[in-house]
C-alpha positions in Angstrom: -91.5 201.8 -2.5 -95.2 201.5 -3.5 -96.4 197.7 -4.0 -96.4 197.7 -7.9 -92.5 198.1 -8.1 -91.5 195.8 -5.7 -92.9 192.8 -8.3 -91.7 194.8 -11.4 -88.3 195.0 -10.0 -88.6 191.3 -9.0 -89.4 191.1 -12.7 -86.8 192.9 -14.2 -83.7 190.8 -11.2 -85.9 187.2 -12.3 -85.3 187.9 -16.3 -81.7 189.3 -16.1 -81.3 186.1 -14.3 -82.6 183.5 -16.8 -80.9 185.9 -19.5 -77.5 184.6 -17.6 -78.7 181.7 -17.0 -78.8 181.2 -21.2 -75.4 183.6 -22.0 -73.7 180.2 -19.4 -75.3 177.6 -20.9 -74.2 179.0 -25.1 -71.2 179.7 -23.2 -70.8 175.7 -21.7 -72.3 175.1 -24.8 -69.6 176.1 -26.7 -66.9 174.6 -25.6 -68.3 171.7 -25.2 -68.9 171.3 -29.0 -65.1 172.9 -29.4 -63.5 169.8 -27.2 -65.9 167.5 -29.2 -64.3 168.8 -32.2 -61.1 168.6 -31.0 -62.1 164.4 -29.8 -63.1 163.7 -33.5 -59.7 164.9 -34.7 -57.4 162.9 -32.0 -60.1 159.9 -33.1 -59.3 160.7 -36.9 -55.4 160.9 -35.7 -55.2 158.0 -33.7 -57.3 155.6 -35.8 -54.3 156.4 -39.0 -51.4 157.1 -36.7 -51.5 153.5 -34.9 -54.8 151.6 -37.1 -51.6 151.8 -40.7 -48.7 150.7 -41.2 -46.2 153.4 -41.9 -45.9 154.5 -45.4 -49.0 152.9 -46.1 -52.1 154.5 -48.1 -54.4 155.4 -45.3 -51.2 157.8 -44.1 -52.5 160.1 -47.4 -55.5 161.1 -45.4 -53.8 162.2 -42.3 -55.1 165.0 -40.3 -51.6 167.0 -40.7 -51.6 166.5 -44.8 -55.9 167.2 -44.6 -55.0 170.8 -43.3 -52.1 171.7 -44.8 -53.9 171.0 -48.5 -56.9 173.0 -46.4 -55.2 176.5 -46.1 -53.2 176.4 -49.4 -56.5 175.3 -51.3 -58.0 178.1 -49.4 -55.6 180.7 -50.6 -56.8 180.3 -54.2 -59.6 180.9 -55.8 -60.0 177.4 -56.9 -62.2 176.4 -53.5 -64.2 179.5 -53.4 -65.5 178.7 -57.2 -66.6 175.5 -56.3 -67.7 176.1 -52.9 -70.4 179.5 -54.7 -71.7 177.2 -57.6 -72.6 174.4 -54.9 -73.9 176.5 -52.7 -75.7 178.1 -55.4 -77.1 175.0 -56.7 -78.7 174.1 -53.2 -80.2 177.7 -52.6 -82.2 176.9 -56.3 -82.8 174.1 -55.7 -84.2 174.8 -51.6 -86.1 178.0 -53.3 -88.2 175.8 -55.9 -88.9 173.1 -53.1 -90.0 175.6 -50.3 -92.3 177.0 -53.8 -93.8 174.4 -54.3 -94.3 172.3 -51.4 -95.4 175.2 -49.5 -98.8 176.1 -51.5 -98.9 172.5 -51.6 -98.5 171.8 -48.4 -101.2 174.7 -47.4 -103.7 172.6 -49.5 -103.0 169.3 -48.4 -103.3 170.5 -45.7 -107.1 172.5 -44.7 -108.3 169.8 -47.1 -109.4 166.5 -45.9 -110.3 165.1 -49.2 -107.2 166.4 -50.5 -105.1 165.2 -48.2 -106.7 161.4 -48.4 -106.0 161.2 -52.4 -102.5 162.4 -52.3 -101.0 160.7 -49.4 -100.8 158.0 -50.8 -99.1 159.7 -53.7 -96.9 161.6 -52.0 -96.0 158.6 -49.3 -94.4 156.5 -52.4 -92.5 159.2 -54.4 -90.9 160.4 -50.9 -89.6 156.6 -50.4 -87.7 157.2 -53.9 -84.4 157.7 -53.0 -83.6 161.3 -55.3 -80.4 159.6 -56.9 -82.7 157.3 -58.1 -83.6 159.2 -60.5 -80.2 160.2 -61.9 -80.1 158.4 -65.1 -84.2 159.2 -66.6 -82.7 163.1 -64.8 -79.9 163.4 -67.3 -81.4 161.6 -70.6 -84.4 164.2 -69.8 -83.1 166.8 -69.2 -78.9 166.6 -70.2 -76.1 167.6 -68.3 -75.3 170.4 -66.8 -77.3 172.4 -63.8 -80.7 171.3 -65.1 -80.9 167.2 -63.4 -78.9 168.8 -60.5 -81.7 171.2 -59.9 -84.6 169.2 -60.8 -83.1 166.1 -58.2 -82.3 169.0 -55.5 -85.9 170.0 -56.1 -86.9 166.3 -55.3 -85.2 165.6 -52.3 -86.1 168.6 -50.7 -89.7 169.1 -51.5 -91.0 166.5 -48.9 -90.1 167.5 -46.0 -91.3 170.9 -46.7 -94.6 169.7 -48.4 -95.5 167.7 -45.0 -94.3 170.0 -42.2 -96.2 172.1 -43.7 -99.4 170.5 -43.9 -99.1 168.8 -40.6 -98.5 172.8 -39.1 -102.3 173.8 -40.9 -103.8 171.1 -39.5 -102.0 172.0 -35.7 -103.9 175.7 -36.0 -105.3 176.1 -33.4 -108.9 176.9 -34.6 -110.0 179.3 -32.9 -107.9 181.8 -34.6 -109.6 181.0 -38.0 -113.2 181.1 -36.1 -111.7 184.4 -34.8 -110.9 185.4 -38.2 -114.6 184.1 -39.4 -116.5 186.5 -37.1 -114.2 189.0 -38.2 -115.5 188.9 -42.0 -112.1 188.4 -42.9 -111.7 187.8 -46.3 -109.5 184.4 -47.3 -106.3 186.8 -47.9 -106.7 187.8 -45.2 -106.5 185.2 -43.7 -104.2 183.0 -44.5 -101.5 185.5 -44.9 -102.6 187.1 -41.4 -103.3 183.2 -39.4 -102.8 180.6 -41.3 -98.8 181.4 -42.9 -97.4 183.1 -39.6 -99.1 180.0 -37.6 -97.0 177.7 -40.0 -93.9 179.2 -40.0 -92.4 177.5 -37.4 -93.5 174.0 -39.3 -92.0 175.4 -42.3 -88.6 176.4 -40.7 -88.7 172.8 -39.6 -89.4 171.2 -42.9 -86.4 173.2 -44.4 -83.9 172.4 -41.5 -84.7 169.2 -42.8 -84.5 169.5 -46.1 -81.3 171.1 -45.9 -79.1 168.3 -44.3 -80.9 166.3 -47.5 -79.6 168.6 -49.9 -76.2 168.4 -48.5 -76.2 164.7 -48.5 -77.4 164.6 -52.4 -75.1 167.4 -53.8 -72.6 165.8 -53.8 -73.3 162.7 -56.0 -75.6 165.5 -57.8 -72.3 167.1 -59.2 -71.3 164.2 -60.8 -73.3 164.1 -63.5 -71.2 165.7 -66.1 -70.7 168.4 -64.5 -67.3 170.8 -64.0 -67.0 172.4 -61.0 -68.8 172.4 -57.4 -67.9 170.2 -54.7 -68.9 167.3 -56.2 -66.7 167.9 -59.6 -63.8 168.8 -56.6 -64.1 165.5 -55.2 -63.8 163.4 -58.3 -61.2 165.8 -59.1 -59.6 165.1 -56.5 -59.4 161.6 -56.8 -58.4 161.3 -60.2 -55.4 163.2 -59.6 -54.2 161.0 -56.9 -54.5 164.3 -54.2 -55.7 162.3 -51.7 -54.9 165.0 -49.1 -56.9 167.5 -50.9 -59.8 165.1 -50.7 -59.5 165.1 -47.5 -59.5 168.4 -47.2 -63.2 168.5 -49.0 -64.5 166.3 -46.9 -63.7 168.8 -44.5 -65.3 171.9 -46.1 -68.2 170.1 -46.9 -68.7 168.6 -43.3 -67.8 172.4 -41.9 -70.6 174.1 -45.0 -73.0 171.7 -44.0 -72.9 172.4 -40.6 -73.4 176.1 -40.6 -76.5 175.8 -43.1 -78.4 173.6 -40.1 -77.0 175.7 -37.9 -78.5 179.1 -39.7 -81.4 177.2 -40.6 -81.5 176.4 -36.5 -81.4 180.4 -36.1 -83.9 181.1 -38.4 -85.8 178.7 -36.2 -85.1 180.2 -32.8 -85.5 183.4 -34.1 -89.5 182.6 -34.9 -90.5 180.7 -32.0 -90.7 182.9 -29.6 -92.6 185.4 -31.9 -95.3 182.5 -32.7 
């Protein structure tokens, strides 16, 4: 066996061992996660079972009733219609936030003067709760999807903008000097150096934005619309269908978890390529 074959074989063995450890870690993580969810449901059940009197109002929110209503809702079209509309609003709000936040973040991160000029205003606006704009949005844009899109975009744009600007400031300046030495145009530098270098930061901002959007969405969908998960919660309350209300809360939590998992997967897929 040649001397070169030994290190190559050792590298393959090491890589195989690392992959096996990663698979075991993922398996353990999935098992522990499932145990945590079961424990959460058990705590929910125990709180209702031992913390409320038989026949009390709290019993209407018991896990058995909620899961039964969830199965019934899932078998019909109404729940899926509400889910689709809510996800559409999330997609539009997030898309608009990316279209605004990434270019502005690139500009702010690249210019110290612009950063100094905009930081106070951005920090002031960022600290205003998006829900504070609800009356103004309705008066200015009317009822329907338009004010919802505005509120969601306002909520999501700040983590994307600020993370993009931070990514530009964190770029290795040697990359920019190398591009300049190779006579790269501004567009080539932007598309081949800056954007790939800040994509990880942008994805971090998107993940944070998704969490904020999902929290803001439900009250936003109480703004005179006739569909969506927020509207569905009001509808179940008005119909006194409390087990369905608990089921919708479960759906909101599950969808939020899946959206965050998708954002984490996108970030993990990009990170090795950076």
